[in-house]
C-alpha angles and dihedrals in degrees: 000000000000124000094257093054092048092052091051095048098040101036090233113129120242087240091059093045089055090050090052087052094050092049091048089238096120115006119182111246095226148014131226123239088263092052098255120146115260120197124206124212090261090052089054091050088053092052089053089049090053093049092048092054090045089058088060090059098257117150117237088252091055092046092052091051090047093052099040105034109077092190091054110106121204097219097078093044093048091050089052091049089052093053093045093049090049092052091048093049091051090051092050091046088053091050090049091052091048090051092049091048089052093046091049089055089061094222115211093204146349091283091061088049092053093047091052090048092050090049089052093048091050092049090051095046115130086228115087091202092055092047090052093046091048089055099046099041098042115133113257088218091067111079112219120205112241090225089061092053093042093051089048092053092051089053098042117104099174109092093213095050090044090054091051090049092051090050089051092047090052090053096043093090089237131080110222092207095139092057094043092047090054085056090060087065094053120122089224109088090206092058091050091049092053091046094053092045092054094044092047089060093055117106121215098329111153114261097020096109092051091049092051092046089057090050090060086077095051114126091228113087097212090052091052092044093052091047091048094051092048093046093048091053087055090055094251106152093198085081093066098093093048092047092051089048090056089056091050093048095044094233115132084338094153093054090045090051092051092051090048087053091053090049092050092064083086103079092215092051092045092062091051094049094047091050092050092049092049092050090053091049088054093048096052102048093142097050115076096181093057092046094050090052090051089048089050088051091055094059088060092061124097121224136050100275092072091046092053091053090050090054089053092047088055086073093043118144090233104082094208095050090046090052094051092045091049092051093051092047088055092050091050094047089049090052089051094049089050090055093249093134097198123129091200135315104142140047111272121242113289096025114129118214092212097056102020090231 
């Protein structure tokens, strides 16, 4: 079969067939009397083998080795091709994300494009100092897509840079909740923690409360705690069990108690909180430290129910608990006599936020 016929039947151009011949990859078996290339059936089969291997991404050099070296096994080469393809796809995905980011910034001209690219390069710098400087010194005239900042937050391990990114996100005019919410479903617990910290600092952005409520079921305790504190500050009573649990565990217990105090301003919620705290007091009769923290939480609550419980605890069998409760009762009575009128709502004198004592 002459070269033109081979090209028509195989779909390989005559130019490429000549190139194969020059490389010694597929040489025609014979020549016509006029000197034209003449391909045998075996030559044509080799052409199809070459094209098949090219479709896998092999170079012509690799293909020649694969077809001619009998000791050459495909397993190693295929593994290398897989790694190379994965790297290429990762680079192309990064390029796609950069292009989407630029598109989302709605650039008015090439200068805007270059400024956004410069911003992305700064945020992705291996230097934490440069990343922070890039965020803090960015030009206000360059709109930054919230998605870019949200993704940077999810990937940022340095707390100072993360704080700067959250500040920039708050000023971006967008919320980035969708991107951050996706981070809450990451298998990487560090990503979930960064996501909930960022979401917790958002104000009244639509959808934040629902996202934080979902985070209450996270398997990671720090994620649950951050979500509970943020929800409690928003007046969501579903956070009460988690907040009381923080008091019991002694982790961020002062913050949790203060949020419980805020929630207790709703009379209906105050009864629920007091009941939960009393149940925990009864469940930990042998642990003075836990019962003291629970007693301290009671003094933060508004209303008379918590004060009645404190009066009872002043006669508690546990001497340490009784002393703490008596001290708090004295503080509350002093407030009442001074005309303060508050049943709680602030740490009493001498109580340290870092220890809760």
